[in-house]
Structure formats: structure tokens, C-alpha cells
NULO-314925 format. One record per atom (N, C-alpha, C): residue number from 1; atom name; x, y, z. Coordinates in pm, whole numbers, always signed. Example, Ala and Ser with C-alpha at 12.3 -4.5 7.8 and 13.67 -1.06 7.14 Angstrom:
+-----+------+--------+--------+--------+
: pos : site :     xx :     yy :     zz :
+-----+------+--------+--------+--------+
:   1 :    N :  +1319 :   -569 :   +780 :
:   1 :   CA :  +1230 :   -450 :   +780 :
:   1 :    C :  +1320 :   -330 :   +780 :
:   2 :    N :  +1285 :   -225 :   +708 :
:   2 :   CA :  +1367 :   -106 :   +714 :
:   2 :    C :  +1290 :     +3 :   +787 :
+-----+------+--------+--------+--------+
//
This chain:
+-----+------+--------+--------+--------+
: pos : site :     xx :     yy :     zz :
+-----+------+--------+--------+--------+
:   1 :    N :    +82 :   -152 :    +42 :
:   1 :   CA :     -1 :     +1 :    +19 :
:   1 :    C :   +131 :   +122 :    +45 :
:   2 :    N :    +28 :   +240 :    -87 :
:   2 :   CA :   +160 :   +302 :    -91 :
:   2 :    C :   +151 :   +431 :    +57 :
:   3 :    N :   +244 :   +515 :    +73 :
:   3 :   CA :   +212 :   +597 :   +172 :
:   3 :    C :   +188 :   +720 :   +114 :
:   4 :    N :   +139 :   +798 :     +7 :
:   4 :   CA :   +136 :   +862 :    -41 :
:   4 :    C :    +25 :   +923 :     +7 :
:   5 :    N :    +30 :  +1040 :    +40 :
:   5 :   CA :   -135 :  +1123 :   +101 :
:   5 :    C :   -212 :  +1238 :    -44 :
:   6 :    N :   -274 :  +1268 :    -19 :
:   6 :   CA :   -365 :  +1346 :    -85 :
:   6 :    C :   -473 :  +1345 :   -159 :
:   7 :    N :   -523 :  +1415 :   -196 :
:   7 :   CA :   -697 :  +1435 :   -296 :
:   7 :    C :   -630 :  +1246 :   -391 :
:   8 :    N :   -570 :  +1260 :   -448 :
:   8 :   CA :   -536 :  +1144 :   -536 :
:   8 :    C :   -562 :  +1000 :   -454 :
:   9 :    N :   -464 :   +954 :   -354 :
:   9 :   CA :   -459 :   +858 :   -269 :
:   9 :    C :   -590 :   +828 :   -231 :
:  10 :    N :   -663 :   +927 :   -173 :
:  10 :   CA :   -770 :   +871 :   -103 :
:  10 :    C :   -852 :   +854 :   -237 :
:  11 :    N :   -864 :   +870 :   -384 :
:  11 :   CA :   -973 :   +871 :   -456 :
:  11 :    C :   -924 :   +739 :   -485 :
:  12 :    N :   -807 :   +679 :   -486 :
:  12 :   CA :   -789 :   +579 :   -548 :
:  12 :    C :   -811 :   +494 :   -413 :
:  13 :    N :   -830 :   +499 :   -275 :
:  13 :   CA :   -813 :   +408 :   -184 :
:  13 :    C :   -959 :   +351 :   -197 :
:  14 :    N :  -1062 :   +501 :   -239 :
:  14 :   CA :  -1178 :   +471 :   -172 :
:  14 :    C :  -1252 :   +330 :   -324 :
:  15 :    N :  -1186 :   +386 :   -497 :
:  15 :   CA :  -1197 :   +281 :   -589 :
:  15 :    C :  -1158 :   +128 :   -548 :
:  16 :    N :  -1035 :   +122 :   -452 :
:  16 :   CA :   -981 :    +16 :   -432 :
:  16 :    C :  -1087 :    -96 :   -340 :
:  17 :    N :  -1221 :     -8 :   -243 :
:  17 :   CA :  -1281 :    -38 :   -166 :
:  17 :    C :  -1380 :    -73 :   -231 :
:  18 :    N :  -1428 :    -24 :   -449 :
:  18 :   CA :  -1522 :    -47 :   -457 :
:  18 :    C :  -1636 :   +125 :   -504 :
:  19 :    N :  -1589 :   +161 :   -409 :
:  19 :   CA :  -1651 :   +298 :   -439 :
:  19 :    C :  -1627 :   +424 :   -487 :
:  20 :    N :  -1681 :   +473 :   -575 :
:  20 :   CA :  -1646 :   +565 :   -692 :
:  20 :    C :  -1732 :   +684 :   -628 :
:  21 :    N :  -1625 :   +767 :   -605 :
:  21 :   CA :  -1651 :   +942 :   -585 :
:  21 :    C :  -1600 :  +1046 :   -645 :
:  22 :    N :  -1681 :  +1176 :   -627 :
:  22 :   CA :  -1640 :  +1252 :   -717 :
:  22 :    C :  -1617 :  +1421 :   -585 :
:  23 :    N :  -1585 :  +1477 :   -667 :
:  23 :   CA :  -1623 :  +1650 :   -562 :
:  23 :    C :  -1682 :  +1741 :   -625 :
:  24 :    N :  -1785 :  +1747 :   -501 :
:  24 :   CA :  -1840 :  +1876 :   -537 :
:  24 :    C :  -1799 :  +2022 :   -415 :
:  25 :    N :  -1785 :  +2148 :   -547 :
:  25 :   CA :  -1726 :  +2237 :   -475 :
:  25 :    C :  -1809 :  +2343 :   -367 :
:  26 :    N :  -1811 :  +2335 :   -283 :
:  26 :   CA :  -1895 :  +2383 :   -167 :
:  26 :    C :  -1915 :  +2559 :   -185 :
:  27 :    N :  -1830 :  +2581 :   -240 :
:  27 :   CA :  -1855 :  +2716 :   -320 :
:  27 :    C :  -1930 :  +2773 :   -420 :
:  28 :    N :  -1896 :  +2714 :   -541 :
:  28 :   CA :  -1987 :  +2749 :   -620 :
:  28 :    C :  -2066 :  +2629 :   -677 :
:  29 :    N :  -2076 :  +2527 :   -603 :
:  29 :   CA :  -2141 :  +2381 :   -606 :
:  29 :    C :  -2080 :  +2279 :   -771 :
:  30 :    N :  -2044 :  +2341 :   -823 :
:  30 :   CA :  -1989 :  +2267 :   -985 :
:  30 :    C :  -1905 :  +2139 :   -903 :
:  31 :    N :  -1982 :  +1994 :  -1040 :
:  31 :   CA :  -1866 :  +1892 :  -1005 :
:  31 :    C :  -1723 :  +1906 :  -1026 :
:  32 :    N :  -1665 :  +1831 :   -971 :
:  32 :   CA :  -1498 :  +1822 :  -1005 :
:  32 :    C :  -1473 :  +1728 :   -999 :
:  33 :    N :  -1381 :  +1635 :  -1141 :
:  33 :   CA :  -1330 :  +1517 :  -1139 :
:  33 :    C :  -1234 :  +1567 :  -1278 :
:  34 :    N :  -1098 :  +1496 :  -1239 :
:  34 :   CA :  -1062 :  +1415 :  -1172 :
:  34 :    C :  -1009 :  +1474 :  -1052 :
:  35 :    N :   -971 :  +1413 :   -958 :
:  35 :   CA :   -951 :  +1475 :   -790 :
:  35 :    C :   -866 :  +1557 :   -766 :
:  36 :    N :   -856 :  +1706 :   -681 :
:  36 :   CA :   -825 :  +1801 :   -690 :
:  36 :    C :   -783 :  +1894 :   -565 :
:  37 :    N :   -711 :  +1938 :   -511 :
:  37 :   CA :   -715 :  +2027 :   -433 :
:  37 :    C :   -814 :  +2160 :   -377 :
:  38 :    N :   -809 :  +2234 :   -525 :
:  38 :   CA :   -857 :  +2356 :   -520 :
:  38 :    C :   -947 :  +2324 :   -615 :
:  39 :    N :  -1065 :  +2368 :   -633 :
:  39 :   CA :  -1159 :  +2366 :   -766 :
:  39 :    C :  -1112 :  +2463 :   -860 :
:  40 :    N :  -1142 :  +2382 :   -976 :
:  40 :   CA :  -1065 :  +2463 :  -1143 :
:  40 :    C :  -1163 :  +2579 :  -1156 :
:  41 :    N :  -1289 :  +2573 :  -1113 :
:  41 :   CA :  -1418 :  +2664 :  -1190 :
:  41 :    C :  -1399 :  +2756 :  -1071 :
:  42 :    N :  -1363 :  +2810 :   -993 :
:  42 :   CA :  -1373 :  +2905 :   -887 :
:  42 :    C :  -1247 :  +2921 :   -816 :
:  43 :    N :  -1203 :  +2850 :   -792 :
:  43 :   CA :  -1024 :  +2867 :   -706 :
:  43 :    C :  -1051 :  +2825 :   -562 :
:  44 :    N :  -1187 :  +2762 :   -530 :
:  44 :   CA :  -1232 :  +2733 :   -388 :
:  44 :    C :  -1180 :  +2613 :   -346 :
:  45 :    N :  -1152 :  +2635 :   -202 :
:  45 :   CA :  -1070 :  +2524 :   -172 :
:  45 :    C :  -1183 :  +2430 :    -50 :
:  46 :    N :  -1285 :  +2475 :    -97 :
:  46 :   CA :  -1386 :  +2320 :    +15 :
:  46 :    C :  -1474 :  +2237 :    -85 :
:  47 :    N :  -1333 :  +2145 :   -111 :
:  47 :   CA :  -1425 :  +2039 :   -199 :
:  47 :    C :  -1479 :  +1898 :   -119 :
:  48 :    N :  -1621 :  +1865 :   -155 :
:  48 :   CA :  -1643 :  +1758 :    -54 :
:  48 :    C :  -1651 :  +1600 :   -139 :
:  49 :    N :  -1655 :  +1520 :    -87 :
:  49 :   CA :  -1687 :  +1437 :   -158 :
:  49 :    C :  -1761 :  +1337 :   -174 :
:  50 :    N :  -1887 :  +1320 :   -260 :
:  50 :   CA :  -1963 :  +1336 :   -289 :
:  50 :    C :  -1997 :  +1195 :   -422 :
:  51 :    N :  -2117 :  +1061 :   -375 :
:  51 :   CA :  -2141 :   +942 :   -459 :
:  51 :    C :  -2216 :  +1018 :   -590 :
:  52 :    N :  -2124 :  +1003 :   -701 :
:  52 :   CA :  -2290 :  +1033 :   -833 :
:  52 :    C :  -2341 :   +959 :   -853 :
:  53 :    N :  -2419 :  +1001 :   -939 :
:  53 :   CA :  -2540 :   +927 :   -995 :
:  53 :    C :  -2476 :   +786 :  -1039 :
:  54 :    N :  -2357 :   +865 :  -1164 :
:  54 :   CA :  -2300 :   +722 :  -1225 :
:  54 :    C :  -2366 :   +739 :  -1349 :
:  55 :    N :  -2475 :   +750 :  -1381 :
:  55 :   CA :  -2529 :   +744 :  -1519 :
:  55 :    C :  -2455 :   +906 :  -1571 :
:  56 :    N :  -2457 :   +846 :  -1752 :
:  56 :   CA :  -2392 :   +932 :  -1815 :
:  56 :    C :  -2394 :   +962 :  -1944 :
:  57 :    N :  -2338 :   +999 :  -2070 :
:  57 :   CA :  -2354 :   +996 :  -2185 :
:  57 :    C :  -2218 :  +1005 :  -2252 :
:  58 :    N :  -2219 :   +882 :  -2355 :
:  58 :   CA :  -2020 :   +891 :  -2429 :
:  58 :    C :  -2026 :  +1040 :  -2482 :
:  59 :    N :  -1928 :  +1066 :  -2518 :
:  59 :   CA :  -1915 :  +1193 :  -2583 :
:  59 :    C :  -1825 :  +1155 :  -2708 :
:  60 :    N :  -1746 :  +1064 :  -2669 :
:  60 :   CA :  -1643 :  +1045 :  -2804 :
:  60 :    C :  -1614 :   +891 :  -2786 :
:  61 :    N :  -1571 :   +807 :  -2880 :
:  61 :   CA :  -1534 :   +655 :  -2875 :
:  61 :    C :  -1466 :   +623 :  -2952 :
:  62 :    N :  -1327 :   +560 :  -2947 :
:  62 :   CA :  -1206 :   +521 :  -3051 :
:  62 :    C :  -1152 :   +356 :  -2966 :
:  63 :    N :  -1134 :   +310 :  -3062 :
:  63 :   CA :  -1120 :   +128 :  -3066 :
:  63 :    C :   -915 :   +163 :  -3069 :
:  64 :    N :   -862 :    +78 :  -2937 :
:  64 :   CA :   -789 :    +80 :  -2940 :
:  64 :    C :   -722 :    -94 :  -2943 :
:  65 :    N :   -637 :   -101 :  -3093 :
:  65 :   CA :   -661 :   -249 :  -3118 :
:  65 :    C :   -518 :   -315 :  -3100 :
:  66 :    N :   -565 :   -457 :  -3040 :
:  66 :   CA :   -509 :   -527 :  -2924 :
:  66 :    C :   -469 :   -678 :  -2959 :
:  67 :    N :   -396 :   -763 :  -2990 :
:  67 :   CA :   -382 :   -877 :  -3052 :
:  67 :    C :   -511 :   -952 :  -2915 :
:  68 :    N :   -523 :  -1045 :  -3003 :
:  68 :   CA :   -629 :  -1193 :  -2908 :
:  68 :    C :   -523 :  -1190 :  -2774 :
:  69 :    N :   -433 :  -1242 :  -2790 :
:  69 :   CA :   -280 :  -1279 :  -2684 :
:  69 :    C :   -330 :  -1164 :  -2590 :
:  70 :    N :   -324 :  -1004 :  -2622 :
:  70 :   CA :   -335 :   -920 :  -2511 :
:  70 :    C :   -432 :   -884 :  -2463 :
:  71 :    N :   -545 :   -939 :  -2445 :
:  71 :   CA :   -684 :   -925 :  -2450 :
:  71 :    C :   -815 :   -880 :  -2566 :
:  72 :    N :   -756 :   -836 :  -2691 :
:  72 :   CA :   -820 :   -837 :  -2787 :
:  72 :    C :   -841 :   -677 :  -2788 :
:  73 :    N :   -918 :   -625 :  -2895 :
:  73 :   CA :   -948 :   -494 :  -2848 :
:  73 :    C :  -1074 :   -417 :  -2767 :
:  74 :    N :  -1006 :   -301 :  -2714 :
:  74 :   CA :  -1065 :   -212 :  -2626 :
:  74 :    C :  -1125 :    -75 :  -2656 :
:  75 :    N :  -1214 :    -52 :  -2593 :
:  75 :   CA :  -1285 :   +104 :  -2616 :
:  75 :    C :  -1203 :   +181 :  -2561 :
:  76 :    N :  -1204 :   +289 :  -2570 :
:  76 :   CA :  -1158 :   +379 :  -2487 :
:  76 :    C :  -1280 :   +498 :  -2484 :
:  77 :    N :  -1332 :   +501 :  -2426 :
:  77 :   CA :  -1453 :   +626 :  -2467 :
:  77 :    C :  -1419 :   +740 :  -2310 :
:  78 :    N :  -1446 :   +875 :  -2413 :
:  78 :   CA :  -1504 :  +1003 :  -2332 :
:  78 :    C :  -1660 :  +1005 :  -2283 :
:  79 :    N :  -1685 :  +1041 :  -2148 :
:  79 :   CA :  -1793 :   +998 :  -2071 :
:  79 :    C :  -1860 :  +1147 :  -1989 :
:  80 :    N :  -1939 :  +1197 :  -1991 :
:  80 :   CA :  -1963 :  +1331 :  -1940 :
:  80 :    C :  -2054 :  +1239 :  -1850 :
:  81 :    N :  -2092 :  +1249 :  -1758 :
:  81 :   CA :  -2178 :  +1204 :  -1616 :
:  81 :    C :  -2236 :  +1347 :  -1594 :
:  82 :    N :  -2369 :  +1283 :  -1539 :
:  82 :   CA :  -2486 :  +1387 :  -1560 :
:  82 :    C :  -2461 :  +1518 :  -1451 :
:  83 :    N :  -2359 :  +1451 :  -1358 :
:  83 :   CA :  -2269 :  +1592 :  -1268 :
:  83 :    C :  -2240 :  +1685 :  -1375 :
:  84 :    N :  -2180 :  +1686 :  -1545 :
:  84 :   CA :  -2108 :  +1752 :  -1567 :
:  84 :    C :  -1992 :  +1740 :  -1572 :
:  85 :    N :  -1916 :  +1635 :  -1481 :
:  85 :   CA :  -1761 :  +1614 :  -1542 :
:  85 :    C :  -1750 :  +1512 :  -1644 :
:  86 :    N :  -1687 :  +1535 :  -1691 :
:  86 :   CA :  -1617 :  +1438 :  -1800 :
:  86 :    C :  -1524 :  +1324 :  -1766 :
:  87 :    N :  -1529 :  +1237 :  -1745 :
:  87 :   CA :  -1343 :  +1121 :  -1741 :
:  87 :    C :  -1352 :  +1015 :  -1843 :
:  88 :    N :  -1224 :   +976 :  -1855 :
:  88 :   CA :  -1232 :   +859 :  -1978 :
:  88 :    C :  -1231 :   +732 :  -1948 :
:  89 :    N :  -1277 :   +647 :  -2010 :
:  89 :   CA :  -1279 :   +475 :  -1938 :
:  89 :    C :  -1350 :   +376 :  -2038 :
:  90 :    N :  -1411 :   +342 :  -2018 :
:  90 :   CA :  -1402 :   +209 :  -2123 :
:  90 :    C :  -1547 :   +120 :  -2085 :
:  91 :    N :  -1640 :   +142 :  -2191 :
:  91 :   CA :  -1774 :    +71 :  -2195 :
:  91 :    C :  -1757 :    -76 :  -2217 :
:  92 :    N :  -1784 :   -172 :  -2052 :
:  92 :   CA :  -1740 :   -305 :  -2104 :
:  92 :    C :  -1864 :   -423 :  -2143 :
:  93 :    N :  -2005 :   -342 :  -2183 :
:  93 :   CA :  -2081 :   -451 :  -2223 :
:  93 :    C :  -2193 :   -347 :  -2333 :
:  94 :    N :  -2132 :   -278 :  -2432 :
:  94 :   CA :  -2170 :   -211 :  -2518 :
:  94 :    C :  -2285 :   -281 :  -2619 :
:  95 :    N :  -2425 :   -277 :  -2664 :
:  95 :   CA :  -2553 :   -309 :  -2661 :
:  95 :    C :  -2504 :   -333 :  -2805 :
:  96 :    N :  -2515 :   -417 :  -2909 :
:  96 :   CA :  -2488 :   -472 :  -3022 :
:  96 :    C :  -2312 :   -527 :  -3033 :
:  97 :    N :  -2226 :   -490 :  -2931 :
:  97 :   CA :  -2105 :   -477 :  -2948 :
:  97 :    C :  -2040 :   -364 :  -2989 :
:  98 :    N :  -2156 :   -208 :  -2988 :
:  98 :   CA :  -2056 :   -103 :  -3063 :
:  98 :    C :  -2115 :    -19 :  -2983 :
:  99 :    N :  -2033 :   +107 :  -2983 :
:  99 :   CA :  -2027 :   +214 :  -2841 :
:  99 :    C :  -2066 :   +255 :  -2912 :
: 100 :    N :  -2193 :   +403 :  -2917 :
: 100 :   CA :  -2187 :   +523 :  -2981 :
: 100 :    C :  -2227 :   +616 :  -2920 :
: 101 :    N :  -2151 :   +732 :  -2936 :
: 101 :   CA :  -2175 :   +902 :  -2945 :
: 101 :    C :  -2327 :   +897 :  -2898 :
: 102 :    N :  -2312 :   +965 :  -2785 :
: 102 :   CA :  -2467 :   +954 :  -2752 :
: 102 :    C :  -2509 :   +865 :  -2633 :
: 103 :    N :  -2476 :   +768 :  -2631 :
: 103 :   CA :  -2510 :   +620 :  -2584 :
: 103 :    C :  -2477 :   +654 :  -2444 :
: 104 :    N :  -2593 :   +625 :  -2355 :
: 104 :   CA :  -2616 :   +627 :  -2200 :
: 104 :    C :  -2556 :   +517 :  -2166 :
: 105 :    N :  -2506 :   +553 :  -2014 :
: 105 :   CA :  -2422 :   +440 :  -1965 :
: 105 :    C :  -2471 :   +452 :  -1801 :
: 106 :    N :  -2365 :   +368 :  -1789 :
: 106 :   CA :  -2415 :   +360 :  -1603 :
: 106 :    C :  -2218 :   +326 :  -1532 :
: 107 :    N :  -2177 :   +390 :  -1426 :
: 107 :   CA :  -2074 :   +383 :  -1423 :
: 107 :    C :  -2083 :   +250 :  -1271 :
: 108 :    N :  -1966 :   +202 :  -1306 :
: 108 :   CA :  -1954 :   +100 :  -1146 :
: 108 :    C :  -1806 :    +90 :  -1149 :
: 109 :    N :  -1730 :    +56 :  -1004 :
: 109 :   CA :  -1622 :    -15 :  -1010 :
: 109 :    C :  -1591 :   -122 :  -1008 :
: 110 :    N :  -1448 :   -183 :  -1120 :
: 110 :   CA :  -1432 :   -263 :  -1136 :
: 110 :    C :  -1273 :   -309 :  -1038 :
: 111 :    N :  -1271 :   -401 :   -919 :
: 111 :   CA :  -1130 :   -410 :   -880 :
: 111 :    C :  -1071 :   -513 :   -923 :
: 112 :    N :   -951 :   -519 :   -947 :
: 112 :   CA :   -866 :   -615 :  -1042 :
: 112 :    C :   -746 :   -650 :   -952 :
: 113 :    N :   -734 :   -779 :   -888 :
: 113 :   CA :   -586 :   -718 :   -828 :
: 113 :    C :   -580 :   -659 :   -679 :
: 114 :    N :   -700 :   -620 :   -644 :
: 114 :   CA :   -705 :   -477 :   -536 :
: 114 :    C :   -655 :   -373 :   -601 :
: 115 :    N :   -681 :   -361 :   -678 :
: 115 :   CA :   -706 :   -181 :   -789 :
: 115 :    C :   -823 :   -169 :   -860 :
: 116 :    N :   -859 :    -97 :   -801 :
: 116 :   CA :  -1051 :    -33 :   -858 :
: 116 :    C :  -1017 :    +64 :   -998 :
: 117 :    N :  -1113 :    +34 :  -1051 :
: 117 :   CA :  -1113 :   +151 :  -1216 :
: 117 :    C :  -1250 :   +181 :  -1224 :
: 118 :    N :  -1286 :   +289 :  -1252 :
: 118 :   CA :  -1416 :   +274 :  -1295 :
: 118 :    C :  -1452 :   +280 :  -1418 :
: 119 :    N :  -1525 :   +193 :  -1508 :
: 119 :   CA :  -1583 :    +99 :  -1614 :
: 119 :    C :  -1714 :   +148 :  -1647 :
: 120 :    N :  -1771 :   +219 :  -1727 :
: 120 :   CA :  -1901 :   +184 :  -1761 :
: 120 :    C :  -1947 :    +56 :  -1828 :
: 121 :    N :  -2124 :    +65 :  -1831 :
: 121 :   CA :  -2191 :    -55 :  -1870 :
: 121 :    C :  -2268 :    +19 :  -1972 :
: 122 :    N :  -2294 :    -15 :  -2085 :
: 122 :   CA :  -2387 :    +56 :  -2162 :
: 122 :    C :  -2555 :     +0 :  -2093 :
: 123 :    N :  -2644 :   +121 :  -2133 :
: 123 :   CA :  -2800 :   +115 :  -2058 :
: 123 :    C :  -2857 :    +76 :  -2176 :
: 124 :    N :  -3004 :    +37 :  -2143 :
: 124 :   CA :  -3054 :    -36 :  -2248 :
: 124 :    C :  -3142 :   +141 :  -2351 :
: 125 :    N :  -3114 :    +84 :  -2513 :
: 125 :   CA :  -3151 :   +250 :  -2547 :
: 125 :    C :  -3085 :   +259 :  -2642 :
: 126 :    N :  -3109 :   +311 :  -2778 :
: 126 :   CA :  -3026 :   +391 :  -2878 :
: 126 :    C :  -2984 :   +502 :  -2822 :
: 127 :    N :  -2874 :   +569 :  -2975 :
: 127 :   CA :  -2831 :   +676 :  -2881 :
: 127 :    C :  -2873 :   +801 :  -2893 :
: 128 :    N :  -2843 :   +882 :  -2843 :
: 128 :   CA :  -2957 :  +1004 :  -2838 :
: 128 :    C :  -2971 :  +1017 :  -3024 :
+-----+------+--------+--------+--------+
//
């Protein structure tokens, strides 16, 4: 276990425990992700941790081509959470094996070998 401290270390510890949290600024009420010490919107230092709804929309998607021996192709997606933050991840179960811009997705934490990572599952329905 790393001895590092700070918001990034706290965030990773929460992910490792299966919890996905983002920050919300108490001063300007905007949400923040990736974790920071100071709000990038207003410069305030009053950031609180909250559990997001976890739902969002695919903003952009690309495919990273990999050999089958290395696990095969994966998608890399930018997802806009409903709280207004954007993060990079992947869609684990795309509908019809295709991830589309505008598609609704739901976050979950995937823990492998003790390390948590936010991934998304496609929600039923077509792209917007």
C-alpha cells in the first residue's frame, strides 16, 4: 500500500474499496473530477466528496487495437457524467458490441488484483 497522501491517493483507496466518488465545490456548487485540492472553476478549497449518480453519456469513443493474446480490442471512451464532469474510461458491455456517441451508460467500479477502476456499462436504448 502506498504511503502517499492527498486527494488522488484517497480517491484510489476508495476505488480499491469499490466506491466511486467525485468532488463537489461548496463555494460554487460545481462538480469536479479528476480529484483536486482546489476547485478549477472558482479557486475555492472547500471540496467535498460525493457519490455521483453514475449515469452519463458517451461523448467520444475510439477503439484500441490489440492482439487477441493481449486481451483483444478495447474501446476508450470519454463519458460526460450527468453531474457535468467528463472522464476517460471504457464501456464494458456495449449494446450490439458497438459503443456510440450519445449512448447512455452507467458507472461501476471494477476491482482487479486489489486495484479499482471506473468502467461503464451500456444502458438499454439507442444513442441520443
